[in-house]
Structures are given as C-alpha cells and as structure tokens.
N, C-alpha and C positions, 0 to 999 in steps of 0.2 A: 235835644230838649233844654238842656240847660243853657246851650248858646242863645236860643231862641227868646228864653227868658230874662237874657242879660244881667246873670247872677255876677256878683262881686267876687265868689270863690266858686271854682270847679273842683269838685273831687272824682278823681277817675281811677278806676280799677283796671289795668293792664290795657289801657286803651288802644295798643297796637298788637295784640296777642291775634296770633293767625293771620297777618296780613304779609304780603310779600315784602320785600326790603324797600321798592321803591315808594309803596303806599304807607310804609311806615313812617318813612321820612317827609312824606307829604303831611301827614298828620301832628308829626312833632315839629315840624315848621310852622304849620299853621297855631299850632298850641303856643310857640315861641312868640309869633306876632300877637297873639291874644295876651299874654303875658306882658310885652311891651306897651300895650294899650291899657296898663293897669291892673289887670286880672291878677287874682292869686290863684294857683294852679297847685294842687298837692294830689300826685299820684303814684301808684305803685307801678315799678316797672323792673323786670328782673333781666334785662338785656344791660349788662353793666356799662359797654361802651355807650350807649344810648344816655343811660342816666349820667353819666360822665360829661358828654356832650351838652345835653339838652337842660341840666339842673343847675340851678343857683346855688341851692342848699341841700344836702341829703340827710336822711335820717337812717340809720343803720339799725334793723332789728333782728335780732336773733332769740328764737324761742319765746316770743312774747316779750323780751326784753330790750331796751333801748341800749345799743352797745356803742354807736358811733353817730355822732351828729358833726356837720361842718360843710366846708365847700369841697367840691370834688375834689381838689388839691389836697386838703386835708385828710379827706376819708380814703382816698383811692391810693393808698400807699402797699405794698407789698406786705407789710405787718398788719395793718387793718384788714385788708381783704383776707388774709389767712384767718385771723380771729374770726372773722363774720361768717365767712362760707367754708372753711376748713379745705382752702384750695393753696396752692402754692402759684401765685401769679405773676407773669413777667410784664410789668408796668412800665411805659414809656411814654414821654410827652408827645401827643400830637402835633406834627409841625403845621398843619391846616387849621386845627380848631383851639391850639395852644390849651389842650385839656388832658388829663390822664387819659390813657388807652391801655386797654389790655390785650396784648399780642396771642399770649396763650396761658394756660394753667393746666396745672395737674392736681390731683387729690394730695392732700396734706399728708404726711406720713409722721408719725411719732418716731 
C-alpha cells in the first residue's frame, strides 16, 4: 500500500519475517533500489547480517533505550553487539559486501 501511495518515508516492521532466504533477499534488494531513488526507509530487522548488509545507519535499542547508533561498521563490533544482545559474536568483514558479518555467536557469560 505504501509503495502504491508513493510516500517519502517507508516504516516497515520485520518486512522479511517468515520468508525463505531467496525471497528475503528479493525484498531487501527491492528496498535497496527504492532507497537509491531517494526514499527513506526505517525498518526493524532481527537478522544481524541482513541489517549490516542493507543498512546505512543502525539504531540499537535494548529494553526501550537507545544504546547504540551509527553505521554498520561502527555498531557491529564484538563489544557493541555483546552489550546490545548479551552474546559473544565472531565478527568479520565480508569480502563480497565490505560490511561486517556475524559468523557465529554464543551467549555472553559473566
């Protein structure tokens, strides 16, 4: 509906939930193209690798508080992701997309 109305800003809540991987990417590439055309897109997404690959700017919210903000390169560090999600992530730079990528993670232990 929002696409048909040609709005300047799209607000999307988990637009790729419950889709298979190919369809997730189709939607994300479509949104990327819409963004290139000058539209602002604000969306919630819980797949960390998709968030890093397709976002220009990330807000990290924990328990209702804004904890982190910045580019994927600024936010997707081992320290920041540990603070935000209580995990110990293995973060590398994707050679294909030149963005941070989470290879694996475990629960953070005190």
